N, CA, C and O atoms as CSV, one atom per row, in Angstrom:
chain,resi,resn,atom,element,x,y,z
A,1,UNK,N,N,103.992,88.874,116.912
A,1,UNK,CA,C,105.132,88.009,116.757
A,1,UNK,C,C,106.408,88.807,116.471
A,1,UNK,O,O,107.502,88.333,116.777
A,2,UNK,N,N,106.290,90.009,115.891
A,2,UNK,CA,C,107.445,90.802,115.527
A,2,UNK,C,C,108.054,91.411,116.780
A,2,UNK,O,O,107.407,92.191,117.479
A,3,UNK,N,N,109.305,91.050,117.060
A,3,UNK,CA,C,109.964,91.545,118.250
A,3,UNK,C,C,110.614,92.900,118.028
A,3,UNK,O,O,110.673,93.401,116.905
A,4,UNK,N,N,111.100,93.481,119.114
A,4,UNK,CA,C,111.750,94.777,119.037
A,4,UNK,C,C,113.082,94.730,118.316
A,4,UNK,O,O,113.576,95.767,117.876
A,5,UNK,N,N,113.681,93.544,118.182
A,5,UNK,CA,C,114.978,93.425,117.545
A,5,UNK,C,C,114.894,93.557,116.027
A,5,UNK,O,O,115.918,93.798,115.387
A,6,UNK,N,N,113.713,93.407,115.428
A,6,UNK,CA,C,113.585,93.507,113.980
A,6,UNK,C,C,113.655,94.968,113.558
A,6,UNK,O,O,113.022,95.834,114.162
A,7,UNK,N,N,114.430,95.228,112.519
A,7,UNK,CA,C,114.555,96.579,112.003
A,7,UNK,C,C,113.203,97.091,111.542
A,7,UNK,O,O,112.379,96.325,111.043
A,8,UNK,N,N,112.980,98.362,111.707
A,8,UNK,CA,C,111.741,98.975,111.258
A,8,UNK,C,C,111.832,99.436,109.810
A,8,UNK,O,O,110.856,99.936,109.251
A,9,UNK,N,N,113.006,99.268,109.201
A,9,UNK,CA,C,113.173,99.576,107.785
A,9,UNK,C,C,113.508,98.296,107.045
A,9,UNK,O,O,114.133,97.393,107.602
A,10,UNK,N,N,113.100,98.219,105.812
A,10,UNK,CA,C,113.437,97.081,104.981
A,10,UNK,C,C,113.975,97.604,103.663
A,10,UNK,O,O,113.815,98.780,103.338
A,11,UNK,N,N,114.611,96.728,102.911
A,11,UNK,CA,C,115.129,97.089,101.596
A,11,UNK,C,C,114.314,96.358,100.549
A,11,UNK,O,O,113.861,95.233,100.759
A,12,UNK,N,N,114.137,97.023,99.413
A,12,UNK,CA,C,113.461,96.367,98.294
A,12,UNK,C,C,114.025,96.899,96.991
A,12,UNK,O,O,114.486,98.037,96.910
A,13,UNK,N,N,113.977,96.058,95.983
A,13,UNK,CA,C,114.419,96.435,94.648
A,13,UNK,C,C,113.187,96.906,93.887
A,13,UNK,O,O,112.247,96.143,93.662
A,14,UNK,N,N,113.209,98.178,93.494
A,14,UNK,CA,C,112.049,98.718,92.789
A,14,UNK,C,C,112.398,99.035,91.344
A,14,UNK,O,O,113.549,99.307,91.002
A,15,UNK,N,N,111.378,98.991,90.518
A,15,UNK,CA,C,111.487,99.290,89.102
A,15,UNK,C,C,110.726,100.583,88.845
A,15,UNK,O,O,109.546,100.684,89.178
A,16,UNK,N,N,111.390,101.569,88.256
A,16,UNK,CA,C,110.788,102.886,88.009
A,16,UNK,C,C,110.211,103.034,86.613
A,16,UNK,O,O,109.526,104.019,86.338
A,17,UNK,N,N,110.468,102.085,85.726
A,17,UNK,CA,C,109.945,102.151,84.362
A,17,UNK,C,C,110.281,100.872,83.622
A,17,UNK,O,O,111.035,100.040,84.126
A,18,UNK,N,N,109.727,100.707,82.429
A,18,UNK,CA,C,109.971,99.501,81.637
A,18,UNK,C,C,111.144,99.710,80.682
A,18,UNK,O,O,111.010,99.481,79.479
A,19,UNK,N,N,112.277,100.137,81.200
A,19,UNK,CA,C,113.460,100.333,80.357
A,19,UNK,C,C,114.573,99.365,80.750
A,19,UNK,O,O,115.755,99.686,80.634
A,20,UNK,N,N,114.188,98.189,81.210
A,20,UNK,CA,C,115.164,97.187,81.606
A,20,UNK,C,C,115.639,97.390,83.027
A,20,UNK,O,O,115.124,98.237,83.758
A,21,UNK,N,N,116.625,96.605,83.406
A,21,UNK,CA,C,117.109,96.648,84.783
A,21,UNK,C,C,117.830,97.950,85.121
A,21,UNK,O,O,118.113,98.206,86.292
A,22,UNK,N,N,118.134,98.779,84.117
A,22,UNK,CA,C,118.758,100.077,84.428
A,22,UNK,C,C,117.784,100.998,85.165
A,22,UNK,O,O,118.206,101.977,85.781
A,23,UNK,N,N,116.491,100.693,85.107
A,23,UNK,CA,C,115.503,101.504,85.839
A,23,UNK,C,C,115.172,100.902,87.206
A,23,UNK,O,O,114.213,101.320,87.856
A,24,UNK,N,N,115.971,99.917,87.640
A,24,UNK,CA,C,115.765,99.275,88.949
A,24,UNK,C,C,116.844,99.736,89.921
A,24,UNK,O,O,117.999,99.930,89.542
A,25,UNK,N,N,116.448,99.908,91.180
A,25,UNK,CA,C,117.419,100.211,92.221
A,25,UNK,C,C,116.858,99.799,93.582
A,25,UNK,O,O,115.654,99.605,93.748
A,26,UNK,N,N,117.767,99.674,94.547
A,26,UNK,CA,C,117.401,99.242,95.894
A,26,UNK,C,C,117.149,100.476,96.756
A,26,UNK,O,O,117.934,101.425,96.751
A,27,UNK,N,N,116.043,100.447,97.494
A,27,UNK,CA,C,115.702,101.541,98.407
A,27,UNK,C,C,115.383,100.974,99.780
A,27,UNK,O,O,115.116,99.781,99.921
A,28,UNK,N,N,115.411,101.825,100.778
A,28,UNK,CA,C,114.925,101.466,102.110
A,28,UNK,C,C,113.525,102.026,102.269
A,28,UNK,O,O,113.224,103.127,101.808
A,29,UNK,N,N,112.678,101.258,102.923
A,29,UNK,CA,C,111.303,101.700,103.165
A,29,UNK,C,C,110.847,101.144,104.507
A,29,UNK,O,O,111.548,100.351,105.137
A,30,UNK,N,N,109.676,101.567,104.930
A,30,UNK,CA,C,109.118,101.039,106.174
A,30,UNK,C,C,108.849,99.549,106.022
A,30,UNK,O,O,108.495,99.075,104.942
A,31,UNK,N,N,109.021,98.828,107.104
A,31,UNK,CA,C,108.718,97.397,107.093
A,31,UNK,C,C,107.233,97.209,106.816
A,31,UNK,O,O,106.398,97.860,107.445
A,32,UNK,N,N,106.894,96.323,105.876
A,32,UNK,CA,C,105.470,96.096,105.570
A,32,UNK,C,C,104.708,95.578,106.785
A,32,UNK,O,O,105.293,95.008,107.706
A,33,UNK,N,N,103.414,95.781,106.772
A,33,UNK,CA,C,102.546,95.262,107.831
A,33,UNK,C,C,101.557,94.287,107.211
A,33,UNK,O,O,101.245,94.368,106.023
A,34,UNK,N,N,101.076,93.375,108.023
A,34,UNK,CA,C,100.078,92.405,107.577
A,34,UNK,C,C,98.765,93.147,107.349
A,34,UNK,O,O,98.257,93.812,108.252
A,35,UNK,N,N,98.209,93.031,106.123
A,35,UNK,CA,C,96.940,93.693,105.812
A,35,UNK,C,C,95.810,92.714,105.539
A,35,UNK,O,O,94.636,93.076,105.620
A,36,UNK,N,N,96.164,91.474,105.216
A,36,UNK,CA,C,95.150,90.464,104.895
A,36,UNK,C,C,95.366,89.238,105.781
A,36,UNK,O,O,96.495,88.951,106.179
A,37,UNK,N,N,94.296,88.520,106.089
A,37,UNK,CA,C,94.393,87.376,107.002
A,37,UNK,C,C,95.298,86.246,106.513
A,37,UNK,O,O,95.779,85.460,107.328
A,38,UNK,N,N,95.543,86.143,105.196
A,38,UNK,CA,C,96.361,85.050,104.671
A,38,UNK,C,C,97.808,85.462,104.405
A,38,UNK,O,O,98.583,84.653,103.894
A,39,UNK,N,N,98.192,86.689,104.733
A,39,UNK,CA,C,99.546,87.154,104.473
A,39,UNK,C,C,100.510,86.724,105.572
A,39,UNK,O,O,100.118,86.477,106.713
A,40,UNK,N,N,101.788,86.641,105.191
A,40,UNK,CA,C,102.863,86.430,106.152
A,40,UNK,C,C,103.931,87.490,105.921
A,40,UNK,O,O,104.100,87.976,104.803
A,41,UNK,N,N,104.643,87.841,106.966
A,41,UNK,CA,C,105.771,88.760,106.881
A,41,UNK,C,C,107.029,87.941,107.095
A,41,UNK,O,O,107.169,87.252,108.106
A,42,UNK,N,N,107.947,88.020,106.135
A,42,UNK,CA,C,109.163,87.217,106.167
A,42,UNK,C,C,110.369,88.125,106.370
A,42,UNK,O,O,110.545,89.103,105.644
A,43,UNK,N,N,111.192,87.803,107.352
A,43,UNK,CA,C,112.490,88.464,107.503
A,43,UNK,C,C,113.417,87.755,106.532
A,43,UNK,O,O,113.824,86.615,106.756
A,44,UNK,N,N,113.742,88.441,105.459
A,44,UNK,CA,C,114.464,87.828,104.340
A,44,UNK,C,C,115.951,87.724,104.660
A,44,UNK,O,O,116.588,88.702,105.053
A,45,UNK,N,N,116.484,86.533,104.486
A,45,UNK,CA,C,117.910,86.280,104.639
A,45,UNK,C,C,118.627,86.493,103.309
A,45,UNK,O,O,119.725,87.048,103.273
A,46,UNK,N,N,118.005,86.052,102.218
A,46,UNK,CA,C,118.587,86.259,100.899
A,46,UNK,C,C,117.464,86.332,99.870
A,46,UNK,O,O,116.376,85.789,100.064
A,47,UNK,N,N,117.759,87.010,98.785
A,47,UNK,CA,C,116.788,87.136,97.694
A,47,UNK,C,C,117.539,87.236,96.388
A,47,UNK,O,O,118.758,87.412,96.368
A,48,UNK,N,N,116.805,87.123,95.299
A,48,UNK,CA,C,117.448,87.231,93.991
A,48,UNK,C,C,116.451,87.740,92.966
A,48,UNK,O,O,115.236,87.674,93.158
A,49,UNK,N,N,116.991,88.242,91.890
A,49,UNK,CA,C,116.188,88.558,90.713
A,49,UNK,C,C,116.342,87.385,89.763
A,49,UNK,O,O,117.450,86.889,89.555
A,50,UNK,N,N,115.245,86.943,89.191
A,50,UNK,CA,C,115.303,85.807,88.283
A,50,UNK,C,C,114.986,86.262,86.856
A,50,UNK,O,O,114.699,87.441,86.647
A,51,UNK,N,N,115.031,85.371,85.880
A,51,UNK,CA,C,114.757,85.777,84.497
A,51,UNK,C,C,113.377,86.430,84.309
A,51,UNK,O,O,113.231,87.299,83.449
A,52,UNK,N,N,112.376,86.035,85.083
A,52,UNK,CA,C,111.061,86.668,84.964
A,52,UNK,C,C,111.129,88.130,85.406
A,52,UNK,O,O,110.497,88.987,84.788
A,53,UNK,N,N,111.884,88.426,86.464
A,53,UNK,CA,C,112.057,89.812,86.885
A,53,UNK,C,C,112.694,90.638,85.762
A,53,UNK,O,O,112.289,91.775,85.521
A,54,UNK,N,N,113.680,90.072,85.083
A,54,UNK,CA,C,114.321,90.753,83.954
A,54,UNK,C,C,113.307,91.031,82.857
A,54,UNK,O,O,113.270,92.126,82.296
A,55,UNK,N,N,112.488,90.036,82.555
A,55,UNK,CA,C,111.456,90.217,81.510
A,55,UNK,C,C,110.437,91.269,81.939
A,55,UNK,O,O,110.002,92.077,81.120
A,56,UNK,N,N,110.050,91.265,83.230
A,56,UNK,CA,C,109.119,92.274,83.722
A,56,UNK,C,C,109.715,93.668,83.593
A,56,UNK,O,O,109.008,94.617,83.253
A,57,UNK,N,N,111.016,93.800,83.862
A,57,UNK,CA,C,111.700,95.090,83.741
A,57,UNK,C,C,111.693,95.583,82.298
A,57,UNK,O,O,111.761,96.785,82.044
A,58,UNK,N,N,111.611,94.647,81.359
A,58,UNK,CA,C,111.536,94.996,79.935
A,58,UNK,C,C,110.105,95.233,79.467
A,58,UNK,O,O,109.882,95.545,78.298
A,59,UNK,N,N,109.124,95.087,80.378
A,59,UNK,CA,C,107.730,95.350,80.034
A,59,UNK,C,C,106.874,94.121,79.819
A,59,UNK,O,O,105.675,94.240,79.568
A,60,UNK,N,N,107.472,92.931,79.914
A,60,UNK,CA,C,106.708,91.700,79.714
A,60,UNK,C,C,105.583,91.606,80.744
A,60,UNK,O,O,105.830,91.723,81.944
A,61,UNK,N,N,104.360,91.396,80.284
A,61,UNK,CA,C,103.222,91.223,81.176
A,61,UNK,C,C,102.710,92.504,81.804
A,61,UNK,O,O,101.930,92.451,82.754
A,62,UNK,N,N,103.128,93.654,81.296
A,62,UNK,CA,C,102.763,94.916,81.951
A,62,UNK,C,C,101.257,95.150,81.972
A,62,UNK,O,O,100.745,95.695,82.950
A,63,UNK,N,N,100.536,94.760,80.937
A,63,UNK,CA,C,99.080,94.940,80.926
A,63,UNK,C,C,98.402,94.080,81.982
A,63,UNK,O,O,97.484,94.537,82.663
A,64,UNK,N,N,98.849,92.846,82.118
A,64,UNK,CA,C,98.277,91.946,83.120
A,64,UNK,C,C,98.616,92.439,84.526
A,64,UNK,O,O,97.755,92.451,85.405
A,65,UNK,N,N,99.870,92.847,84.738
A,65,UNK,CA,C,100.273,93.347,86.052
A,65,UNK,C,C,99.477,94.585,86.438
A,65,UNK,O,O,99.065,94.723,87.589
A,66,UNK,N,N,99.260,95.478,85.492
A,66,UNK,CA,C,98.489,96.693,85.777
A,66,UNK,C,C,97.045,96.341,86.143
A,66,UNK,O,O,96.478,96.926,87.066
A,67,UNK,N,N,96.454,95.392,85.424
A,67,UNK,CA,C,95.083,94.969,85.728
A,67,UNK,C,C,94.991,94.359,87.124
A,67,UNK,O,O,94.047,94.641,87.863
A,68,UNK,N,N,95.965,93.525,87.490
A,68,UNK,CA,C,95.974,92.927,88.828
A,68,UNK,C,C,96.151,93.984,89.911
A,68,UNK,O,O,95.485,93.932,90.945
A,69,UNK,N,N,97.039,94.936,89.681
A,69,UNK,CA,C,97.274,95.997,90.658
A,69,UNK,C,C,96.007,96.795,90.893
A,69,UNK,O,O,95.666,97.105,92.035
A,70,UNK,N,N,95.309,97.130,89.820
A,70,UNK,CA,C,94.065,97.895,89.932
A,70,UNK,C,C,93.012,97.082,90.679
A,70,UNK,O,O,92.320,97.609,91.550
A,71,UNK,N,N,92.890,95.802,90.339
A,71,UNK,CA,C,91.890,94.950,90.988
A,71,UNK,C,C,92.170,94.801,92.480
A,71,UNK,O,O,91.241,94.818,93.287
A,72,UNK,N,N,93.431,94.657,92.850
A,72,UNK,CA,C,93.789,94.462,94.252
A,72,UNK,C,C,93.671,95.735,95.067
A,72,UNK,O,O,93.382,95.674,96.263
A,73,UNK,N,N,93.887,96.883,94.448
A,73,UNK,CA,C,93.921,98.122,95.218
A,73,UNK,C,C,92.640,98.933,95.110
A,73,UNK,O,O,92.441,99.875,95.877
A,74,UNK,N,N,91.774,98.584,94.177
A,74,UNK,CA,C,90.545,99.351,93.994
A,74,UNK,C,C,90.791,100.724,93.411
A,74,UNK,O,O,90.027,101.654,93.672
A,75,UNK,N,N,91.856,100.870,92.617
A,75,UNK,CA,C,92.237,102.174,92.068
A,75,UNK,C,C,91.642,102.446,90.690
A,75,UNK,O,O,92.191,103.262,89.951
A,76,UNK,N,N,90.556,101.804,90.322
A,76,UNK,CA,C,89.966,101.988,89.005
A,76,UNK,C,C,89.656,103.460,88.782
A,76,UNK,O,O,88.978,104.096,89.589
A,77,UNK,N,N,90.165,103.992,87.672
A,77,UNK,CA,C,89.897,105.380,87.312
A,77,UNK,C,C,90.666,106.403,88.112
A,77,UNK,O,O,90.368,107.594,88.026
A,78,UNK,N,N,91.656,105.976,88.894
A,78,UNK,CA,C,92.391,106.926,89.728
A,78,UNK,C,C,93.484,107.650,88.969
A,78,UNK,O,O,93.951,108.702,89.406
A,79,UNK,N,N,93.901,107.096,87.824
A,79,UNK,CA,C,94.997,107.680,87.074
A,79,UNK,C,C,96.341,107.463,87.748
A,79,UNK,O,O,97.339,108.046,87.321
A,80,UNK,N,N,96.394,106.644,88.784
A,80,UNK,CA,C,97.615,106.393,89.539
A,80,UNK,C,C,98.604,105.587,88.703
A,80,UNK,O,O,98.199,104.710,87.940
A,81,UNK,N,N,99.876,105.874,88.838
A,81,UNK,CA,C,100.926,105.160,88.130
A,81,UNK,C,C,101.108,103.771,88.707
A,81,UNK,O,O,100.857,103.541,89.890
A,82,UNK,N,N,101.552,102.837,87.858
A,82,UNK,CA,C,101.816,101.488,88.335
A,82,UNK,C,C,103.220,101.378,88.908
A,82,UNK,O,O,103.606,100.317,89.401
A,83,UNK,N,N,103.979,102.446,88.851
A,83,UNK,CA,C,105.350,102.428,89.367
A,83,UNK,C,C,105.419,103.125,90.713
A,83,UNK,O,O,104.623,104.029,90.964
A,84,UNK,N,N,106.312,102.752,91.564
A,84,UNK,CA,C,107.331,101.726,91.361
A,84,UNK,C,C,106.766,100.318,91.558
A,84,UNK,O,O,105.846,100.106,92.348
A,85,UNK,N,N,107.331,99.374,90.831
A,85,UNK,CA,C,107.024,97.957,91.015
A,85,UNK,C,C,108.143,97.337,91.830
A,85,UNK,O,O,109.303,97.724,91.685
A,86,UNK,N,N,107.815,96.394,92.672
A,86,UNK,CA,C,108.825,95.703,93.470
A,86,UNK,C,C,109.217,94.423,92.746
A,86,UNK,O,O,108.362,93.609,92.397
A,87,UNK,N,N,110.521,94.252,92.523
A,87,UNK,CA,C,111.047,93.047,91.885
A,87,UNK,C,C,111.576,92.093,92.944
A,87,UNK,O,O,111.789,92.483,94.092
A,88,UNK,N,N,111.786,90.843,92.556
A,88,UNK,CA,C,112.409,89.857,93.438
A,88,UNK,C,C,111.399,89.061,94.229
A,88,UNK,O,O,110.998,89.463,95.321
A,89,UNK,N,N,110.993,87.947,93.689
A,89,UNK,CA,C,110.025,87.106,94.378
A,89,UNK,C,C,110.652,85.820,94.902
A,89,UNK,O,O,109.977,85.015,95.544
A,90,UNK,N,N,111.942,85.624,94.631
A,90,UNK,CA,C,112.670,84.467,95.141
A,90,UNK,C,C,113.340,84.880,96.448
A,90,UNK,O,O,114.297,85.654,96.439
A,91,UNK,N,N,112.845,84.370,97.561
A,91,UNK,CA,C,113.396,84.738,98.861
A,91,UNK,C,C,113.529,83.518,99.751
A,91,UNK,O,O,112.845,82.512,99.566
A,92,UNK,N,N,114.424,83.630,100.719
A,92,UNK,CA,C,114.473,82.657,101.813
A,92,UNK,C,C,114.609,83.451,103.097
A,92,UNK,O,O,115.266,84.491,103.128
A,93,UNK,N,N,113.991,82.962,104.145
A,93,UNK,CA,C,114.033,83.683,105.410
A,93,UNK,C,C,113.137,83.031,106.441
A,93,UNK,O,O,112.795,81.853,106.342
A,94,UNK,N,N,112.765,83.824,107.433
A,94,UNK,CA,C,111.983,83.342,108.571
A,94,UNK,C,C,110.678,84.128,108.665
A,94,UNK,O,O,110.683,85.357,108.593
A,95,UNK,N,N,109.574,83.424,108.823
A,95,UNK,CA,C,108.290,84.087,109.025
A,95,UNK,C,C,108.304,84.716,110.418
A,95,UNK,O,O,108.518,84.030,111.417
A,96,UNK,N,N,108.070,86.045,110.472
A,96,UNK,CA,C,108.107,86.761,111.753
A,96,UNK,C,C,106.736,87.267,112.178
A,96,UNK,O,O,106.559,87.685,113.323
A,97,UNK,N,N,105.771,87.234,111.275
A,97,UNK,CA,C,104.410,87.660,111.612
A,97,UNK,C,C,103.474,87.036,110.597
A,97,UNK,O,O,103.884,86.717,109.481
A,98,UNK,N,N,102.213,86.860,110.983
A,98,UNK,CA,C,101.259,86.266,110.050
A,98,UNK,C,C,99.859,86.734,110.375
A,98,UNK,O,O,99.538,87.082,111.512
A,99,UNK,N,N,99.027,86.730,109.329
A,99,UNK,CA,C,97.616,87.022,109.512
A,99,UNK,C,C,96.925,85.842,110.161
A,99,UNK,O,O,97.488,84.750,110.237
A,100,UNK,N,N,95.707,86.056,110.628
A,100,UNK,CA,C,94.978,85.032,111.365
A,100,UNK,C,C,94.659,83.774,110.583
A,100,UNK,O,O,94.498,82.707,111.175
A,101,UNK,N,N,94.562,83.875,109.248
A,101,UNK,CA,C,94.204,82.706,108.445
A,101,UNK,C,C,95.410,82.038,107.782
A,101,UNK,O,O,95.249,81.076,107.031
A,102,UNK,N,N,96.607,82.536,108.053
A,102,UNK,CA,C,97.802,81.944,107.460
A,102,UNK,C,C,98.025,80.557,108.061
A,102,UNK,O,O,97.907,80.373,109.273
A,103,UNK,N,N,98.345,79.597,107.220
A,103,UNK,CA,C,98.566,78.217,107.656
A,103,UNK,C,C,99.995,78.045,108.149
A,103,UNK,O,O,100.919,78.655,107.610
A,104,UNK,N,N,100.176,77.234,109.149
A,104,UNK,CA,C,101.529,76.948,109.635
A,104,UNK,C,C,102.038,75.670,108.975
A,104,UNK,O,O,101.261,74.889,108.427
A,105,UNK,N,N,103.332,75.473,109.034
A,105,UNK,CA,C,103.947,74.244,108.541
A,105,UNK,C,C,104.169,74.222,107.038
A,105,UNK,O,O,104.227,73.140,106.454
A,106,UNK,N,N,104.292,75.351,106.402
A,106,UNK,CA,C,104.514,75.325,104.957
A,106,UNK,C,C,105.967,75.342,104.622
A,106,UNK,O,O,106.330,75.324,103.446
């Protein structure tokens, strides 16, 4: 579904540590790819950081987030850092690609 007109780079706001939003900055990275059948890829028109992102930047929920990251990636015992974390879960845009099990009409 992803056409040639879509940029191959994307921007994301990453958090490098739990020292508040001063440890967050925007970077360019490769456009994500669909890895799971229920995922969708969204060409984001706009996004924002919300109060939960601010709290996460201050360390709120860091133990739970680390446990989820380890469970999802299978990195148990790897000693891998949990950073950078990607902030900003409020987005609007257009779905440009989807996994085979993603539902339409949402």
